[in-house]
All heavy atoms as TSV, in Angstrom:
chain	resi	resn	atom	element	x	y	z
A	1	MET	N	N	5.174	-1.446	-15.984
A	1	MET	CA	C	4.935	-1.990	-14.686
A	1	MET	C	C	4.690	-0.810	-13.836
A	1	MET	O	O	5.499	0.206	-13.764
A	1	MET	CB	C	6.127	-2.828	-14.238
A	1	MET	CG	C	5.913	-3.514	-13.004
A	1	MET	SD	S	7.323	-4.451	-12.478
A	1	MET	CE	C	7.537	-5.602	-13.704
A	2	CYS	N	N	3.746	-0.901	-12.977
A	2	CYS	CA	C	3.395	0.240	-12.028
A	2	CYS	C	C	4.337	0.221	-10.867
A	2	CYS	O	O	4.941	-0.721	-10.520
A	2	CYS	CB	C	1.901	0.017	-11.470
A	2	CYS	SG	S	0.679	0.029	-12.772
A	3	ASN	N	N	4.530	1.447	-10.351
A	3	ASN	CA	C	5.391	1.568	-9.187
A	3	ASN	C	C	4.964	0.774	-8.024
A	3	ASN	O	O	5.824	0.368	-7.245
A	3	ASN	CB	C	5.530	3.086	-8.829
A	3	ASN	CG	C	6.412	3.866	-9.824
A	3	ASN	OD1	O	7.295	3.238	-10.391
A	3	ASN	ND2	N	6.188	5.086	-9.969
A	4	ASP	N	N	3.627	0.617	-7.846
A	4	ASP	CA	C	3.211	-0.180	-6.681
A	4	ASP	C	C	3.513	-1.701	-6.823
A	4	ASP	O	O	3.330	-2.483	-5.923
A	4	ASP	CB	C	1.703	0.046	-6.382
A	4	ASP	CG	C	0.849	-0.284	-7.498
A	4	ASP	OD1	O	1.180	-0.216	-8.640
A	4	ASP	OD2	O	-0.359	-0.719	-7.215
A	5	ILE	N	N	3.988	-2.058	-8.015
A	5	ILE	CA	C	4.458	-3.406	-8.277
A	5	ILE	C	C	5.964	-3.411	-8.176
A	5	ILE	O	O	6.589	-4.297	-7.542
A	5	ILE	CB	C	3.962	-3.984	-9.521
A	5	ILE	CG1	C	2.435	-4.090	-9.574
A	5	ILE	CG2	C	4.563	-5.320	-9.870
A	5	ILE	CD1	C	1.830	-4.452	-10.870
A	6	SER	N	N	6.603	-2.475	-8.918
A	6	SER	CA	C	8.084	-2.652	-9.087
A	6	SER	C	C	8.794	-2.195	-7.778
A	6	SER	O	O	9.827	-2.759	-7.494
A	6	SER	CB	C	8.611	-1.732	-10.234
A	6	SER	OG	O	8.157	-0.367	-10.006
A	7	PHE	N	N	8.283	-1.257	-7.049
A	7	PHE	CA	C	8.928	-0.829	-5.797
A	7	PHE	C	C	9.046	-2.028	-4.751
A	7	PHE	O	O	10.127	-2.274	-4.239
A	7	PHE	CB	C	8.248	0.377	-5.208
A	7	PHE	CG	C	8.985	0.988	-3.989
A	7	PHE	CD1	C	10.188	1.616	-4.154
A	7	PHE	CD2	C	8.488	0.671	-2.740
A	7	PHE	CE1	C	10.853	2.155	-3.075
A	7	PHE	CE2	C	9.193	1.290	-1.621
A	7	PHE	CZ	C	10.378	2.017	-1.838
A	8	PRO	N	N	7.905	-2.724	-4.469
A	8	PRO	CA	C	8.015	-3.877	-3.500
A	8	PRO	C	C	8.967	-4.892	-4.015
A	8	PRO	O	O	9.722	-5.505	-3.223
A	8	PRO	CB	C	6.653	-4.355	-3.349
A	8	PRO	CG	C	5.770	-3.200	-3.686
A	8	PRO	CD	C	6.530	-2.427	-4.766
A	9	LEU	N	N	9.003	-5.170	-5.340
A	9	LEU	CA	C	9.873	-6.137	-5.897
A	9	LEU	C	C	11.344	-5.727	-5.689
A	9	LEU	O	O	12.171	-6.504	-5.290
A	9	LEU	CB	C	9.573	-6.362	-7.374
A	9	LEU	CG	C	8.306	-7.106	-7.730
A	9	LEU	CD1	C	8.150	-7.141	-9.212
A	9	LEU	CD2	C	8.457	-8.547	-7.254
A	10	GLY	N	N	11.607	-4.518	-5.915
A	10	GLY	CA	C	13.008	-3.934	-5.750
A	10	GLY	C	C	13.357	-4.033	-4.265
A	10	GLY	O	O	14.497	-4.368	-3.916
A	11	GLN	N	N	12.456	-3.708	-3.305
A	11	GLN	CA	C	12.818	-3.748	-1.911
A	11	GLN	C	C	12.978	-5.141	-1.435
A	11	GLN	O	O	13.729	-5.382	-0.497
A	11	GLN	CB	C	11.611	-3.079	-1.098
A	11	GLN	CG	C	11.396	-1.693	-1.240
A	11	GLN	CD	C	12.598	-0.925	-0.699
A	11	GLN	OE1	O	12.975	-1.177	0.473
A	11	GLN	NE2	N	13.135	0.068	-1.343
A	12	ALA	N	N	12.388	-6.184	-2.125
A	12	ALA	CA	C	12.520	-7.531	-1.767
A	12	ALA	C	C	13.816	-8.153	-2.366
A	12	ALA	O	O	14.112	-9.254	-2.139
A	12	ALA	CB	C	11.336	-8.363	-2.273
A	13	GLY	N	N	14.557	-7.339	-3.175
A	13	GLY	CA	C	15.796	-7.818	-3.698
A	13	GLY	C	C	15.788	-8.313	-5.065
A	13	GLY	O	O	16.812	-8.708	-5.547
A	14	TYR	N	N	14.674	-8.229	-5.717
A	14	TYR	CA	C	14.503	-8.646	-7.046
A	14	TYR	C	C	14.932	-7.479	-8.051
A	14	TYR	O	O	14.639	-6.360	-7.859
A	14	TYR	CB	C	13.069	-9.072	-7.529
A	14	TYR	CG	C	12.582	-10.256	-6.758
A	14	TYR	CD1	C	11.789	-10.176	-5.674
A	14	TYR	CD2	C	12.928	-11.508	-7.253
A	14	TYR	CE1	C	11.372	-11.358	-4.991
A	14	TYR	CE2	C	12.505	-12.685	-6.667
A	14	TYR	CZ	C	11.695	-12.524	-5.429
A	14	TYR	OH	O	11.263	-13.624	-4.847
A	15	PRO	N	N	15.636	-7.919	-9.144
A	15	PRO	CA	C	16.101	-6.812	-10.037
A	15	PRO	C	C	14.904	-6.354	-10.832
A	15	PRO	O	O	14.089	-7.219	-11.292
A	15	PRO	CB	C	17.143	-7.452	-10.948
A	15	PRO	CG	C	16.885	-8.932	-10.830
A	15	PRO	CD	C	16.217	-9.167	-9.410
A	16	VAL	N	N	14.676	-5.148	-10.947
A	16	VAL	CA	C	13.485	-4.510	-11.644
A	16	VAL	C	C	14.048	-3.644	-12.838
A	16	VAL	O	O	14.882	-2.749	-12.575
A	16	VAL	CB	C	12.623	-3.692	-10.812
A	16	VAL	CG1	C	11.525	-3.006	-11.497
A	16	VAL	CG2	C	12.094	-4.550	-9.623
A	17	CYS	N	N	13.567	-3.856	-13.997
A	17	CYS	CA	C	13.918	-3.024	-15.155
A	17	CYS	C	C	12.715	-2.457	-15.736
A	17	CYS	O	O	11.692	-3.117	-15.864
A	17	CYS	CB	C	14.689	-3.779	-16.204
A	17	CYS	SG	S	16.218	-4.505	-15.623
A	18	LYS	N	N	12.845	-1.250	-16.202
A	18	LYS	CA	C	11.700	-0.553	-16.924
A	18	LYS	C	C	12.186	-0.143	-18.290
A	18	LYS	O	O	13.276	0.372	-18.373
A	18	LYS	CB	C	11.156	0.596	-16.068
A	18	LYS	CG	C	10.499	0.206	-14.795
A	18	LYS	CD	C	9.763	1.367	-14.180
A	18	LYS	CE	C	9.081	0.874	-12.907
A	18	LYS	NZ	N	8.180	1.866	-12.482
A	19	HIS	N	N	11.369	-0.442	-19.245
A	19	HIS	CA	C	11.777	-0.076	-20.590
A	19	HIS	C	C	11.170	1.313	-20.881
A	19	HIS	O	O	10.011	1.564	-20.743
A	19	HIS	CB	C	11.183	-1.061	-21.599
A	19	HIS	CG	C	11.418	-0.668	-23.043
A	19	HIS	ND1	N	12.648	-1.011	-23.634
A	19	HIS	CD2	C	10.643	-0.021	-23.972
A	19	HIS	CE1	C	12.593	-0.557	-24.923
A	19	HIS	NE2	N	11.392	0.006	-25.122
A	20	VAL	N	N	12.034	2.279	-21.183
A	20	VAL	CA	C	11.620	3.616	-21.529
A	20	VAL	C	C	12.080	4.048	-22.868
A	20	VAL	O	O	13.312	4.140	-23.192
A	20	VAL	CB	C	12.205	4.640	-20.518
A	20	VAL	CG1	C	11.696	6.034	-20.835
A	20	VAL	CG2	C	11.891	4.217	-19.125
A	21	PRO	N	N	11.140	4.067	-23.846
A	21	PRO	CA	C	11.555	4.441	-25.274
A	21	PRO	C	C	11.994	5.941	-25.299
A	21	PRO	O	O	11.457	6.819	-24.677
A	21	PRO	CB	C	10.312	4.280	-26.052
A	21	PRO	CG	C	9.165	4.265	-25.111
A	21	PRO	CD	C	9.712	3.906	-23.759
A	22	TYR	N	N	13.056	6.143	-25.984
A	22	TYR	CA	C	13.700	7.479	-26.049
A	22	TYR	C	C	13.977	7.724	-27.567
A	22	TYR	O	O	14.770	7.105	-28.217
A	22	TYR	CB	C	15.011	7.528	-25.292
A	22	TYR	CG	C	15.644	8.875	-25.342
A	22	TYR	CD1	C	15.199	9.905	-24.507
A	22	TYR	CD2	C	16.760	9.088	-26.172
A	22	TYR	CE1	C	15.814	11.158	-24.611
A	22	TYR	CE2	C	17.327	10.277	-26.260
A	22	TYR	CZ	C	16.928	11.375	-25.492
A	22	TYR	OH	O	17.468	12.567	-25.524
A	23	SER	N	N	13.206	8.743	-28.039
A	23	SER	CA	C	13.260	9.026	-29.481
A	23	SER	C	C	12.410	10.283	-29.660
A	23	SER	O	O	11.646	10.760	-28.798
A	23	SER	CB	C	12.792	7.890	-30.310
A	23	SER	OG	O	12.919	8.146	-31.696
A	24	PRO	N	N	12.381	10.923	-30.842
A	24	PRO	CA	C	11.506	12.104	-31.159
A	24	PRO	C	C	10.103	11.539	-30.959
A	24	PRO	O	O	9.758	10.408	-31.288
A	24	PRO	CB	C	11.799	12.422	-32.570
A	24	PRO	CG	C	13.273	11.974	-32.786
A	24	PRO	CD	C	13.368	10.709	-31.983
A	25	VAL	N	N	9.256	12.422	-30.554
A	25	VAL	CA	C	7.825	12.064	-30.145
A	25	VAL	C	C	7.149	11.381	-31.305
A	25	VAL	O	O	6.423	10.374	-31.095
A	25	VAL	CB	C	7.075	13.243	-29.709
A	25	VAL	CG1	C	5.627	12.973	-29.549
A	25	VAL	CG2	C	7.652	13.909	-28.399
A	26	MET	N	N	7.206	11.865	-32.520
A	26	MET	CA	C	6.540	11.325	-33.621
A	26	MET	C	C	6.992	9.823	-33.931
A	26	MET	O	O	6.204	9.049	-34.499
A	26	MET	CB	C	6.693	12.160	-34.866
A	26	MET	CG	C	6.033	13.558	-34.723
A	26	MET	SD	S	4.292	13.402	-34.200
A	26	MET	CE	C	3.522	12.797	-35.577
A	27	ASP	N	N	8.172	9.569	-33.607
A	27	ASP	CA	C	8.682	8.150	-33.805
A	27	ASP	C	C	8.226	7.206	-32.682
A	27	ASP	O	O	8.088	5.997	-32.965
A	27	ASP	CB	C	10.291	8.138	-33.794
A	27	ASP	CG	C	10.827	8.967	-35.059
A	27	ASP	OD1	O	10.097	9.093	-35.986
A	27	ASP	OD2	O	12.106	9.285	-34.947
A	28	VAL	N	N	8.036	7.707	-31.571
A	28	VAL	CA	C	7.683	6.930	-30.388
A	28	VAL	C	C	6.180	6.676	-30.275
A	28	VAL	O	O	5.661	5.678	-29.777
A	28	VAL	CB	C	8.208	7.526	-29.059
A	28	VAL	CG1	C	7.785	6.809	-27.877
A	28	VAL	CG2	C	9.722	7.581	-29.153
A	29	LEU	N	N	5.290	7.573	-30.775
A	29	LEU	CA	C	3.902	7.502	-30.599
A	29	LEU	C	C	3.312	6.184	-31.169
A	29	LEU	O	O	2.523	5.580	-30.503
A	29	LEU	CB	C	3.129	8.669	-31.346
A	29	LEU	CG	C	3.126	9.937	-30.480
A	29	LEU	CD1	C	2.468	11.037	-31.240
A	29	LEU	CD2	C	2.482	9.698	-29.144
A	30	PRO	N	N	3.700	5.712	-32.345
A	30	PRO	CA	C	3.176	4.392	-32.803
A	30	PRO	C	C	3.443	3.253	-31.838
A	30	PRO	O	O	2.609	2.411	-31.496
A	30	PRO	CB	C	3.794	4.131	-34.128
A	30	PRO	CG	C	4.221	5.481	-34.615
A	30	PRO	CD	C	4.526	6.312	-33.396
A	31	TYR	N	N	4.679	3.251	-31.299
A	31	TYR	CA	C	5.113	2.277	-30.320
A	31	TYR	C	C	4.243	2.338	-29.037
A	31	TYR	O	O	3.724	1.335	-28.560
A	31	TYR	CB	C	6.558	2.397	-29.934
A	31	TYR	CG	C	7.028	1.517	-28.843
A	31	TYR	CD1	C	7.284	0.142	-29.105
A	31	TYR	CD2	C	7.118	1.969	-27.541
A	31	TYR	CE1	C	7.673	-0.669	-28.023
A	31	TYR	CE2	C	7.555	1.239	-26.464
A	31	TYR	CZ	C	7.817	-0.121	-26.736
A	31	TYR	OH	O	8.189	-0.893	-25.683
A	32	LEU	N	N	4.119	3.531	-28.532
A	32	LEU	CA	C	3.347	3.725	-27.270
A	32	LEU	C	C	1.898	3.344	-27.445
A	32	LEU	O	O	1.238	2.805	-26.567
A	32	LEU	CB	C	3.493	5.132	-26.776
A	32	LEU	CG	C	4.866	5.532	-26.257
A	32	LEU	CD1	C	4.903	7.025	-25.958
A	32	LEU	CD2	C	5.332	4.657	-25.189
A	33	SER	N	N	1.334	3.715	-28.592
A	33	SER	CA	C	-0.109	3.372	-28.822
A	33	SER	C	C	-0.309	1.845	-28.884
A	33	SER	O	O	-1.277	1.391	-28.405
A	33	SER	CB	C	-0.687	4.108	-30.096
A	33	SER	OG	O	0.007	3.653	-31.232
A	34	CYS	N	N	0.609	1.143	-29.491
A	34	CYS	CA	C	0.531	-0.284	-29.550
A	34	CYS	C	C	0.593	-0.900	-28.129
A	34	CYS	O	O	-0.155	-1.829	-27.804
A	34	CYS	CB	C	1.624	-0.909	-30.412
A	34	CYS	SG	S	1.296	-0.635	-32.149
A	35	ARG	N	N	1.512	-0.363	-27.356
A	35	ARG	CA	C	1.672	-0.849	-25.979
A	35	ARG	C	C	0.411	-0.586	-25.105
A	35	ARG	O	O	-0.087	-1.392	-24.345
A	35	ARG	CB	C	2.837	-0.262	-25.221
A	35	ARG	CG	C	4.252	-0.556	-25.869
A	35	ARG	CD	C	4.687	-1.986	-25.941
A	35	ARG	NE	N	4.072	-2.822	-26.915
A	35	ARG	CZ	C	4.431	-2.868	-28.212
A	35	ARG	NH1	N	5.340	-2.080	-28.723
A	35	ARG	NH2	N	3.821	-3.587	-29.021
A	36	ALA	N	N	-0.194	0.620	-25.303
A	36	ALA	CA	C	-1.368	0.922	-24.631
A	36	ALA	C	C	-2.552	0.015	-25.018
A	36	ALA	O	O	-3.317	-0.345	-24.199
A	36	ALA	CB	C	-1.763	2.361	-24.832
A	37	LEU	N	N	-2.655	-0.343	-26.231
A	37	LEU	CA	C	-3.766	-1.191	-26.696
A	37	LEU	C	C	-3.473	-2.717	-26.178
A	37	LEU	O	O	-4.426	-3.286	-25.823
A	37	LEU	CB	C	-3.832	-1.310	-28.192
A	37	LEU	CG	C	-4.336	0.028	-28.895
A	37	LEU	CD1	C	-4.203	-0.030	-30.452
A	37	LEU	CD2	C	-5.786	0.158	-28.491
A	38	GLU	N	N	-2.244	-3.049	-26.058
A	38	GLU	CA	C	-1.970	-4.422	-25.576
A	38	GLU	C	C	-2.151	-4.535	-24.046
A	38	GLU	O	O	-2.491	-5.517	-23.569
A	38	GLU	CB	C	-0.475	-4.756	-25.883
A	38	GLU	CG	C	-0.212	-5.028	-27.381
A	38	GLU	CD	C	1.293	-5.240	-27.639
A	38	GLU	OE1	O	2.065	-5.168	-26.774
A	38	GLU	OE2	O	1.582	-5.426	-28.876
A	39	ASN	N	N	-1.924	-3.422	-23.372
A	39	ASN	CA	C	-1.964	-3.429	-21.952
A	39	ASN	C	C	-3.306	-2.784	-21.530
A	39	ASN	O	O	-3.298	-1.538	-21.216
A	39	ASN	CB	C	-0.792	-2.665	-21.382
A	39	ASN	CG	C	-0.658	-2.869	-19.924
A	39	ASN	OD1	O	-1.529	-3.508	-19.306
A	39	ASN	ND2	N	0.404	-2.300	-19.286
A	40	SER	N	N	-4.361	-3.553	-21.444
A	40	SER	CA	C	-5.674	-2.931	-21.023
A	40	SER	C	C	-5.691	-2.535	-19.583
A	40	SER	O	O	-6.589	-1.758	-19.195
A	40	SER	CB	C	-6.783	-3.932	-21.370
A	40	SER	OG	O	-6.583	-5.064	-20.546
A	41	SER	N	N	-4.807	-2.987	-18.742
A	41	SER	CA	C	-4.784	-2.680	-17.315
A	41	SER	C	C	-4.071	-1.354	-17.090
A	41	SER	O	O	-3.905	-0.999	-15.916
A	41	SER	CB	C	-4.127	-3.784	-16.541
A	41	SER	OG	O	-2.764	-3.872	-16.845
A	42	LEU	N	N	-3.648	-0.654	-18.091
A	42	LEU	CA	C	-2.885	0.537	-17.929
A	42	LEU	C	C	-3.656	1.562	-17.217
A	42	LEU	O	O	-3.176	2.180	-16.259
A	42	LEU	CB	C	-2.511	1.153	-19.404
A	42	LEU	CG	C	-1.773	2.411	-19.313
A	42	LEU	CD1	C	-0.352	2.201	-18.807
A	42	LEU	CD2	C	-1.687	2.964	-20.771
A	43	MET	N	N	-4.957	1.703	-17.528
A	43	MET	CA	C	-5.747	2.776	-16.802
A	43	MET	C	C	-6.123	2.258	-15.405
A	43	MET	O	O	-6.226	3.136	-14.486
A	43	MET	CB	C	-7.001	3.106	-17.617
A	43	MET	CG	C	-6.756	3.864	-18.908
A	43	MET	SD	S	-5.652	5.253	-18.688
A	43	MET	CE	C	-6.682	6.330	-17.728
A	44	LYS	N	N	-6.263	1.007	-15.218
A	44	LYS	CA	C	-6.513	0.509	-13.870
A	44	LYS	C	C	-5.372	0.845	-12.970
A	44	LYS	O	O	-5.546	1.160	-11.802
A	44	LYS	CB	C	-6.733	-1.019	-13.947
A	44	LYS	CG	C	-8.074	-1.411	-14.503
A	44	LYS	CD	C	-8.197	-2.934	-14.556
A	44	LYS	CE	C	-9.356	-3.384	-15.363
A	44	LYS	NZ	N	-9.410	-4.804	-15.515
A	45	GLY	N	N	-4.173	0.664	-13.518
A	45	GLY	CA	C	-2.984	0.971	-12.707
A	45	GLY	C	C	-2.859	2.438	-12.449
A	45	GLY	O	O	-2.477	2.807	-11.323
A	46	ALA	N	N	-3.211	3.301	-13.375
A	46	ALA	CA	C	-3.206	4.763	-13.204
A	46	ALA	C	C	-4.222	5.139	-12.063
A	46	ALA	O	O	-3.969	5.948	-11.240
A	46	ALA	CB	C	-3.468	5.473	-14.458
A	47	CYS	N	N	-5.369	4.501	-12.059
A	47	CYS	CA	C	-6.445	4.769	-11.108
A	47	CYS	C	C	-5.980	4.335	-9.811
A	47	CYS	O	O	-6.106	5.041	-8.764
A	47	CYS	CB	C	-7.738	4.174	-11.481
A	47	CYS	SG	S	-8.545	4.852	-12.883
A	48	ARG	N	N	-5.342	3.207	-9.668
A	48	ARG	CA	C	-4.840	2.663	-8.392
A	48	ARG	C	C	-3.718	3.669	-7.900
A	48	ARG	O	O	-3.676	3.946	-6.635
A	48	ARG	CB	C	-4.305	1.326	-8.573
A	48	ARG	CG	C	-3.627	0.689	-7.387
A	48	ARG	CD	C	-4.791	0.352	-6.310
A	48	ARG	NE	N	-4.070	-0.252	-5.205
A	48	ARG	CZ	C	-4.443	-0.022	-3.926
A	48	ARG	NH1	N	-5.481	0.689	-3.628
A	48	ARG	NH2	N	-3.770	-0.573	-2.996
A	49	GLU	N	N	-2.778	4.066	-8.737
A	49	GLU	CA	C	-1.858	5.020	-8.316
A	49	GLU	C	C	-2.359	6.287	-7.744
A	49	GLU	O	O	-1.992	6.807	-6.745
A	49	GLU	CB	C	-0.885	5.253	-9.529
A	49	GLU	CG	C	0.428	5.940	-9.149
A	49	GLU	CD	C	1.419	5.017	-8.603
A	49	GLU	OE1	O	1.289	3.720	-8.820
A	49	GLU	OE2	O	2.340	5.511	-7.892
A	50	GLN	N	N	-3.417	6.809	-8.361
A	50	GLN	CA	C	-4.050	8.007	-7.893
A	50	GLN	C	C	-4.738	7.780	-6.566
A	50	GLN	O	O	-4.584	8.622	-5.663
A	50	GLN	CB	C	-5.111	8.455	-8.902
A	50	GLN	CG	C	-5.763	9.868	-8.583
A	50	GLN	CD	C	-6.771	10.266	-9.579
A	50	GLN	OE1	O	-7.413	9.408	-10.346
A	50	GLN	NE2	N	-6.983	11.557	-9.655
A	51	GLN	N	N	-5.391	6.635	-6.433
A	51	GLN	CA	C	-6.002	6.275	-5.142
A	51	GLN	C	C	-4.987	6.281	-3.997
A	51	GLN	O	O	-5.179	6.770	-2.907
A	51	GLN	CB	C	-6.735	4.960	-5.178
A	51	GLN	CG	C	-7.996	4.859	-5.769
A	51	GLN	CD	C	-8.523	3.439	-5.811
A	51	GLN	OE1	O	-7.759	2.478	-6.006
A	51	GLN	NE2	N	-9.892	3.311	-5.781
A	52	LEU	N	N	-3.818	5.663	-4.292
A	52	LEU	CA	C	-2.697	5.583	-3.265
A	52	LEU	C	C	-2.191	6.868	-2.930
A	52	LEU	O	O	-1.852	7.224	-1.746
A	52	LEU	CB	C	-1.607	4.695	-3.758
A	52	LEU	CG	C	-2.001	3.147	-3.970
A	52	LEU	CD1	C	-0.843	2.398	-4.654
A	52	LEU	CD2	C	-2.291	2.581	-2.608
A	53	LEU	N	N	-2.082	7.862	-3.899
A	53	LEU	CA	C	-1.585	9.161	-3.628
A	53	LEU	C	C	-2.551	9.924	-2.800
A	53	LEU	O	O	-2.131	10.645	-1.834
A	53	LEU	CB	C	-1.332	9.957	-4.994
A	53	LEU	CG	C	-0.064	9.440	-5.702
A	53	LEU	CD1	C	-0.128	10.118	-7.186
A	53	LEU	CD2	C	1.198	9.760	-5.021
A	54	TRP	N	N	-3.848	9.806	-3.030
A	54	TRP	CA	C	-4.885	10.483	-2.252
A	54	TRP	C	C	-4.859	9.988	-0.824
A	54	TRP	O	O	-4.933	10.758	0.111
A	54	TRP	CB	C	-6.204	10.420	-2.881
A	54	TRP	CG	C	-6.483	11.427	-3.873
A	54	TRP	CD1	C	-6.643	11.127	-5.303
A	54	TRP	CD2	C	-6.585	12.853	-3.740
A	54	TRP	NE1	N	-6.863	12.383	-5.922
A	54	TRP	CE2	C	-6.802	13.405	-5.018
A	54	TRP	CE3	C	-6.498	13.668	-2.661
A	54	TRP	CZ2	C	-6.968	14.802	-5.225
A	54	TRP	CZ3	C	-6.611	15.055	-2.872
A	54	TRP	CH2	C	-6.865	15.586	-4.083
A	55	LEU	N	N	-4.768	8.673	-0.652
A	55	LEU	CA	C	-4.734	8.108	0.671
A	55	LEU	C	C	-3.513	8.642	1.422
A	55	LEU	O	O	-3.604	8.919	2.695
A	55	LEU	CB	C	-4.697	6.568	0.604
A	55	LEU	CG	C	-6.046	5.947	0.198
A	55	LEU	CD1	C	-5.815	4.363	0.043
A	55	LEU	CD2	C	-7.095	6.282	1.174
A	56	GLU	N	N	-2.358	8.671	0.808
A	56	GLU	CA	C	-1.167	9.165	1.460
A	56	GLU	C	C	-1.322	10.635	1.823
A	56	GLU	O	O	-0.931	11.020	2.979
A	56	GLU	CB	C	-0.020	8.999	0.466
A	56	GLU	CG	C	1.392	9.461	1.062
A	56	GLU	CD	C	1.904	8.391	2.023
A	56	GLU	OE1	O	1.376	7.240	2.043
A	56	GLU	OE2	O	2.913	8.729	2.727
A	57	LEU	N	N	-1.903	11.458	0.935
A	57	LEU	CA	C	-2.083	12.880	1.253
A	57	LEU	C	C	-3.016	13.041	2.469
A	57	LEU	O	O	-2.801	13.853	3.367
A	57	LEU	CB	C	-2.648	13.634	0.044
A	57	LEU	CG	C	-2.904	15.066	0.277
A	57	LEU	CD1	C	-1.701	15.852	0.566
A	57	LEU	CD2	C	-3.548	15.664	-1.003
A	58	LEU	N	N	-4.162	12.278	2.448
A	58	LEU	CA	C	-5.050	12.344	3.576
A	58	LEU	C	C	-4.434	11.922	4.841
A	58	LEU	O	O	-4.719	12.528	5.925
A	58	LEU	CB	C	-6.320	11.548	3.268
A	58	LEU	CG	C	-7.275	12.032	2.137
A	58	LEU	CD1	C	-8.350	11.017	1.827
A	58	LEU	CD2	C	-7.766	13.371	2.563
A	59	TRP	N	N	-3.624	10.939	4.854
A	59	TRP	CA	C	-2.955	10.513	6.048
A	59	TRP	C	C	-1.982	11.539	6.604
A	59	TRP	O	O	-2.003	11.835	7.740
A	59	TRP	CB	C	-2.093	9.205	5.746
A	59	TRP	CG	C	-1.303	8.715	6.964
A	59	TRP	CD1	C	-1.832	7.958	7.978
A	59	TRP	CD2	C	0.049	8.991	7.192
A	59	TRP	NE1	N	-0.842	7.754	8.923
A	59	TRP	CE2	C	0.340	8.351	8.438
A	59	TRP	CE3	C	1.055	9.675	6.573
A	59	TRP	CZ2	C	1.557	8.431	8.983
A	59	TRP	CZ3	C	2.204	9.763	7.104
A	59	TRP	CH2	C	2.576	9.168	8.273
A	60	TRP	N	N	-1.277	12.200	5.626
A	60	TRP	CA	C	-0.374	13.252	6.084
A	60	TRP	C	C	-1.165	14.398	6.668
A	60	TRP	O	O	-0.761	14.986	7.735
A	60	TRP	CB	C	0.393	13.816	4.911
A	60	TRP	CG	C	1.554	13.008	4.422
A	60	TRP	CD1	C	1.976	11.830	4.904
A	60	TRP	CD2	C	2.497	13.292	3.382
A	60	TRP	NE1	N	3.093	11.331	4.224
A	60	TRP	CE2	C	3.424	12.295	3.310
A	60	TRP	CE3	C	2.595	14.393	2.570
A	60	TRP	CZ2	C	4.434	12.286	2.418
A	60	TRP	CZ3	C	3.694	14.421	1.639
A	60	TRP	CH2	C	4.564	13.398	1.580
A	61	LEU	N	N	-2.270	14.798	6.105
A	61	LEU	CA	C	-3.171	15.863	6.668
A	61	LEU	C	C	-3.678	15.505	8.013
A	61	LEU	O	O	-3.770	16.283	8.998
A	61	LEU	CB	C	-4.223	16.290	5.669
A	61	LEU	CG	C	-3.721	16.937	4.346
A	61	LEU	CD1	C	-4.895	17.107	3.391
A	61	LEU	CD2	C	-3.043	18.216	4.651
A	62	ARG	N	N	-4.185	14.253	8.203
A	62	ARG	CA	C	-4.839	13.846	9.416
A	62	ARG	C	C	-3.851	13.726	10.556
A	62	ARG	O	O	-4.122	14.088	11.757
A	62	ARG	CB	C	-5.400	12.410	9.269
A	62	ARG	CG	C	-6.901	12.503	8.719
A	62	ARG	CD	C	-7.572	11.162	8.844
A	62	ARG	NE	N	-8.148	10.901	7.550
A	62	ARG	CZ	C	-7.881	9.935	6.777
A	62	ARG	NH1	N	-7.102	9.002	7.164
A	62	ARG	NH2	N	-8.481	9.754	5.627
A	63	THR	N	N	-2.617	13.264	10.297
A	63	THR	CA	C	-1.633	13.083	11.318
A	63	THR	C	C	-0.793	14.267	11.595
A	63	THR	O	O	0.017	14.313	12.527
A	63	THR	CB	C	-0.655	11.964	10.957
A	63	THR	OG1	O	0.023	12.193	9.747
A	63	THR	CG2	C	-1.441	10.594	10.811
A	64	GLY	N	N	-0.940	15.410	10.758
A	64	GLY	CA	C	-0.145	16.528	10.930
A	64	GLY	C	C	1.330	16.368	10.488
A	64	GLY	O	O	2.122	17.178	10.859
A	65	SER	N	N	1.508	15.366	9.732
A	65	SER	CA	C	2.887	15.087	9.277
A	65	SER	C	C	3.325	15.689	7.982
A	65	SER	O	O	4.200	15.252	7.260
A	65	SER	CB	C	3.105	13.455	9.170
A	65	SER	OG	O	2.830	12.944	10.470
A	66	PHE	N	N	2.398	16.612	7.449
A	66	PHE	CA	C	2.622	17.189	6.169
A	66	PHE	C	C	3.920	17.945	6.048
A	66	PHE	O	O	4.626	17.902	5.034
A	66	PHE	CB	C	1.379	18.061	5.861
A	66	PHE	CG	C	1.359	18.357	4.380
A	66	PHE	CD1	C	1.012	17.493	3.536
A	66	PHE	CD2	C	1.562	19.725	3.947
A	66	PHE	CE1	C	0.865	17.759	2.061
A	66	PHE	CE2	C	1.514	20.055	2.588
A	66	PHE	CZ	C	1.216	19.017	1.703
A	67	PHE	N	N	4.349	18.616	7.168
A	67	PHE	CA	C	5.596	19.388	7.132
A	67	PHE	C	C	6.550	18.587	8.086
A	67	PHE	O	O	6.282	18.147	9.133
A	67	PHE	CB	C	5.394	20.818	7.584
A	67	PHE	CG	C	4.522	21.545	6.697
A	67	PHE	CD1	C	3.184	21.866	7.102
A	67	PHE	CD2	C	4.917	21.974	5.489
A	67	PHE	CE1	C	2.391	22.488	6.281
A	67	PHE	CE2	C	4.067	22.751	4.694
A	67	PHE	CZ	C	2.807	22.989	5.020
A	68	HIS	N	N	7.829	18.570	7.610
A	68	HIS	CA	C	8.844	17.906	8.395
A	68	HIS	C	C	9.389	18.899	9.434
A	68	HIS	O	O	9.766	19.999	9.147
A	68	HIS	CB	C	9.998	17.413	7.467
A	68	HIS	CG	C	11.129	16.828	8.164
A	68	HIS	ND1	N	10.919	15.608	8.817
A	68	HIS	CD2	C	12.419	17.260	8.378
A	68	HIS	CE1	C	12.121	15.311	9.419
A	68	HIS	NE2	N	12.974	16.262	9.131
A	69	HIS	N	N	9.375	18.456	10.705
A	69	HIS	CA	C	9.889	19.259	11.851
A	69	HIS	C	C	11.138	18.512	12.413
A	69	HIS	O	O	10.949	17.621	13.230
A	69	HIS	CB	C	8.772	19.417	12.906
A	69	HIS	CG	C	7.578	20.103	12.337
A	69	HIS	ND1	N	7.579	21.429	11.967
A	69	HIS	CD2	C	6.390	19.693	12.147
A	69	HIS	CE1	C	6.380	21.721	11.542
A	69	HIS	NE2	N	5.622	20.702	11.602
A	70	PRO	N	N	12.301	18.825	12.064
A	70	PRO	CA	C	13.458	18.157	12.577
A	70	PRO	C	C	13.612	18.323	14.097
A	70	PRO	O	O	13.331	19.466	14.557
A	70	PRO	CB	C	14.598	18.688	11.826
A	70	PRO	CG	C	14.161	19.927	11.112
A	70	PRO	CD	C	12.639	19.901	11.072
A	71	THR	N	N	14.033	17.351	14.761
A	71	THR	CA	C	14.187	17.502	16.224
A	71	THR	C	C	15.633	17.844	16.575
A	71	THR	O	O	16.548	17.675	15.832
A	71	THR	CB	C	13.869	16.193	16.930
A	71	THR	OG1	O	14.625	15.194	16.451
A	71	THR	CG2	C	12.394	15.944	16.807
């Protein structure tokens, strides 16, 4: 589940769980490759996440809010 989905759900009070396989890499690769094949929207989510990050960075640069200036 992408962060742009799970974060608003968590903020709305819904419990959000993420499954993170933990094992030696060679044991986890078959599992991860199967999940990637099943989830064709994986790359769409990654592209969306990258778009959101760029928009945030551009906003910070435009507004001059890139550095925090405590009052």
